[in-house]
N, C-alpha and C positions, 0 to 999 in steps of 0.2 A: 276715532270713529270705530265703532264695533264692526267686526267682520260679518259678512253673511254666513249662515250655517246651512248646510245641506245634509240630509240623511241619504246615504247611498245603501239601498237595500239589495243584497246580493247573495247568492249561494257561494260557498267558499271556493268552489271550482271555477268560478266565472273568469274568463280571460279578459274581460272588459275592465276589471278593477283598476289595473295599473294606469290605463288610459284616462279614466275618470279622475284618478288621484293626481295625475300629472296635469290634467286640465284645471283642476281646482287649485293646485299650487301656482299655476300660471296666472290664474284670475285673482288670487288672493282670497279664495273662499275656504272656509273651514269645513272639513267633512267628517262625519262620524259614519264609519262603516258598520252597518248592521248585517250580521251574517251568522251562520251556524259553524263558524271556524274558530271555536274556543281554543282548539289545540293546534291550530295552524302554525307553521313556521313563518308565515308572512306577517310582518310586524303590524301592518295596518289592520289585519284581521284580529290579531292578538289584542291590540290596544282598543279595538272597537267594542260595540255592543253585541253581546252574544245571545241568540234566541234560537228556539227550536222552530225551524221553518216548516216542520211537519205538523205543528200545532199552531195554526194561524191566530186563533183567539188569544192564546197565551202570549204569542209573540206581539200581537197588537197591544195588549195591555202593558207589556214590558216597555215597548216603545213609547206609548203615551205617557208612561210614568217618567220618561227620561227628561232631565233638565240640563241645560236650557233647551227650550223648544226650537226646532229648526224653522228656517224661513222657506225651504223647499225640500221636496222628496223626489228621489229618482230610483227607478228599478233597473237593474242591469239586464235581467233575463226574463223569459216568459213565465217561469214558475214563481216569480215574486211580483209580478205586475198586479195582481189582485190585492195583495197585502199593501203594496205601496199606494195604490188607489184609495184603499180603506183609510190608511193613515192620513194621506193628504185631505181627504174628505172630512175626517173627524177633526182635523186641526184648522179647517177652512183655508187651506193652501191650494194653489193651482194644481190641478190633477184631473182624474177621471173617476166616475162612478165605478165602484168595484165590479158591478155586473158588465160594464164595458170591458174590463180587463179579462173577464171570464170568456166573453165572446171572442176576444183576440187570441186567447190561449187555446180554447177547445174548438177543433175543426167542425165537429158535429153541430155544436150550438151556433157556430158562426154561419154555417150553411143555411140552417133553419131561419136564422134571424135575417139574413140577407134576402132569402127567398120571400119571406113575409113582408119585407120592405120594398120589394120590387127591384132589387139589385140583381143584374144577371149573374146566375151561377149554373154550373153544369148540373144535369140530372144526377141525383145522389140518393143514397139510403144508408142506414147503419145496419150492420149484420153481426151476429154473434160468431165468434171464431168457431164455436162448436158447430154451428150450422154450415159454415163453410167446409169444415172438416167432414161433415156428414153428407156433402154433396148437394146441399139445398141450392137451387139455382137463384142467382140474383135477379132483381127486377130491372137492373140496368143492362142494356145491350153491350156486348163486347165490341171493341176493346174497352177496358175500364182500368181505373187506377185504385189501388187499395192503400189506405193511409192509417197509421195509428191516430188515435183521437187527439193526442197532445204530445207531439215531438216536433223538433225543428231540424234544420240542416239536411232535410230530405231523408232522414233515418227512418227506415222501414217502409218507405214509399216504393211500391212495386206495381208495374203495369202487368196486367193479365189479359191475354187475347182469347182464352177459352176456359173451360171448367177445370181442366187439369192444371193449368197455370194458376188459376185462382186457388185451388186447394194447396198447391205447393207454396204460393205466397202466404196463404193463411198459416201454414206450419212455420215458416221463417218468422213472421211477424209475431206469432204467439211466443216464440222464444225471446224476441227482442223486448216485448212489453211485459214479460213475466214479473219484473220487479217494479212495475208502475204502482204509484201509491194508491190510487183509487180503483176500486174493483172493476167498474165499467171500462176503465182504460186498459185493464188487463184482459177483459173478456170480449170487447166489441171493437170493431174497426169501421171506418168510413169508406164506403165504395162510391166512386163517382165516374161519370163518363169521361173518357179520355178525350182531351181537346187538342187537336192538331194546331200548329201555328207557331209563330215566333214568340219569344219570351223577353220581357223586360223586368227590371227591378226599379222601384221608385223609393227614394229616400226623402223623407219630409219631416216637417215639425209642425204640429198643431199649436196654434196660439189662440186661445179663447174660441175654439171651435172652427177656426179657419185654417186650412191646410196651406202651408208654405213649402213649395217643392225646392229641395236642396239639390238634388241631382237625379238624373235618369240614366240607367245603365242598360245597354244592350248585352245580350247573352249570345255571342256568335256561335258557340258550340251547340249543335242540335241536342235538344232534350226530349228524346222520343221514347225512352225506356230501353230495357225493362226497369232499370233503375235511373234516378234523376240526379246525378252528381253535378253540383255546381263546379264550374271551372273558370271560364273567362268572363270578366265584367269589363266593359269598355264604355267610355263616355267621351263626347256627347253622343246621344243616341241618333241613329240614322233615320228614325221615324220622322214623319212630317210633323210640322208644328201643330197641325189640326189633330193628328192622332194622339200627340203628347198632351194637348189640352184635353182631349176626351179622356185619356188615361187619368189625368189628375182629377177630372170630374167624377170618374168612377171610384177613385180611392176616396175622395171627399164624401161621396154618397155612402161608401162603406163605413167610414168613420162615423157619419151621422147615424147610420142604422145601428152601429154598435153602442153608440152613445159616447164615443171617444171625443174629448174636447181639448186636451192639453198634453204635450209631450211628443217624444219622437215616434215616427211611424216608418216602418219598413214593409213595403208591399211587393208582391210578386204578381205579375199579370201575363196572360196569354192574349195574343192578337191574332184573329183570323177573319175570314170573310163574314162571319156571323157577328162580329163585334169584339169588344174588349171584355175579358173575363178575369175576375179576381181569383187568384189561386190562394193567396194568403195575405193577411194584413195583420202585422204584429205591432204591439205597442212598445217597441224598443228600437235600438239602432240596429243597423246591419251587423251580421255576426263576424267572428274571427278578427283578423287584422284589417278587414276590408274597410273599416271606418277611415283608415289612413288614405284610402283612395279619394274620399271627399276632400281631404286636405291638399292632395296632389292636384285635384280637379278645380278646386275653388280658392285655395289658400286659407280657408277657414277650418279649424279643428272642430270636427263634428261633436265631440264631447264638450267643448266649450260652448257651442251653440245650445246644447241640451242643458248644461248648467245654467246659463242665462235664462233659458225658458222656464226652468224649475223655479227661478226667482222672479217670474212674471216679466221678464225683459223680452220684448218682441224680436224675432229673427230679422236679419237685414232684409230689406224689401227686394233687393237683387243681389246676386252673387256673381263674381267673375268666374269664367269658365275656360279651362284649357283641356286639351285631349289628354286623357289618362286611362290606365287600365290596370287590372290585377289578374293574375292567374293564381287561383287556389290549387296548389300542386296536388293532383289527385293521387290516391294510393292504388297502384296498378294491380297488386296481387297480395293475398294473405301471406304471412310469414313473419320471420324476424329480420329486421333491418340490419344488414351488414355494413353498407356504406352507400353514399350518394356521390357518384362520380360526375365531373364536369361542371362543378359549381363555379369555379373561377372563370371558366369559359363562358358560362351563362351570364355572370356578372358583367363581362366585358361587352356584351352585345349592345350596340348603340341604342339609346333610348331607355335601357333599364336603369331605374333609379336605385333599387334595393332588392335583395333576395334574402328572405328570412326562412331559416329552416327550424321548425318546431319539434322535430323528432330526431333522436339520437341513436347511435348504434346500440343494437340489443333490444330496441323497443319492438314489441309485437304490433304488426300492422294489420288493421281490420278494415277492409274496404266496405263500401255500401253494399247491401242496405243495413248490414249489422253495425257498421262503424259510423262515426259521427265527427271525424277529424280529418285534417289534411296534413301532408308532409311539410308544408310551409306556404309562402307567399312570395310572388314575384310582382313587383310594381314597375310600370313604365310610363313614360310621357312621350309626346311627340307633337308634330305639326297638326295631325288629324287622327281620327279614331282608326282608320285603316293602317296608318303607320304604327300606332301603338299596338294594335292586335298582331301585326307582323313581328314586331320586336318580342312580344310575349311568346309567340309561337316559336321563334327562333331560339329564345332562351330555353324554353321547355325542351326542345329537341336536343339541347346540349346535355341534359341531365340523364344519367343512367342509374336506375334504382336497383341496387343488388340486394337480394334477399336470400334467406335460407329458410328451409321448412321448419315449422314449429313442431317439436317433439313432445308429446305427452307421455312420460315414462312413469310406470308404476313398478316399484321395486318391492318384492316379497321375499323375505327370508335372507339368511346369510349368503346363500348361493346366488340370489338375485343381486345383492350388493357386489359380490366379486365380478359377476358378469358386467355390471354397470361400470365398475372401476376399470376393467380390461377394455371396454368399449371406449371410455373417455380418454384412456391413456393412448390408445391407438389413433383416436380422432384428433387429439390436441397436440400430439407429437409433431414437430415441424419436419 
């Protein structure tokens, strides 16, 4: 019997690649990795199909010329969602219209679309960074939140409580988006009303237009700004069944508005007295190693569920659920990492399942809003969500992050070299 074949379309830097390849191996599915990683040291990228993701039309043609044709298509990250949707549509495979992928990727398009379809969204507008720098007042009342048009992991998202804070936020975001591919993503930002309230995340899978909720996570750490760094995710949610049902309905309405019909969904929502508000809805799985949380909570590998979905296999009607949580270990300060102390003590905390460090000594640490990564992840399980959260907090308290300042040294002339040699000799001598 011939194996099922899946195209995995991914940027070369995606941290989701290994998880998908492991899932495919477990399921006996043949995977062709489509990426811009022709010169990567990763074997799966080297052996896969190489395309220029900056040229979607050429990439599309190269993929469609590939033989044998796949039975399913998966996008790992936001910036390849549109291409994957286009390929699936061209081949008549389960997927989404490319326009739906564009709504899911671009925050400004998403807000306009949801508003036109009657889905509740905060007051919002687009502003040119040049207008913000010139002191042009926004139409939105303070406090407000400034967001790049197309970034994830809360990168560049800043709360501003007055005009001075808005100008400062604009300056920082301008540096962050300077390398964006599209001109409007370099020149404009989304400004929207700040919404108070609690925040949850919903992980789901769309199958032929219907949303199947895989898990809902509470975010017990307050996300009030000025930056919005994700940290604790805990499940099951403490929200009432009625609120969770309403949240799922809002996400379904969002997917309908975008035109999303098939594939993974990761949604961020705020809940307050005025209702349930969609902050983001992405046509991909949850970021980082957090997909492992789904397996701890349900016993099902999220990437395996997505693989089956791409092959038009419906997700399970119901999933078992136990209390589980993750801490995305935040970067406390900028600098060069010297060491992380207390790791063994944190691993011994009752309830902690695993602690993964993604950053090694000598790595430059960049916190939000400029940064987009974490030091690592701590996973825990327990009898209930409160016990899980307590274990994560206790493990986090064990860690001590030791950093050193980052030195930018410019050496000019022979005398400058001699001064640098003397400085390094005195600094590095035990």
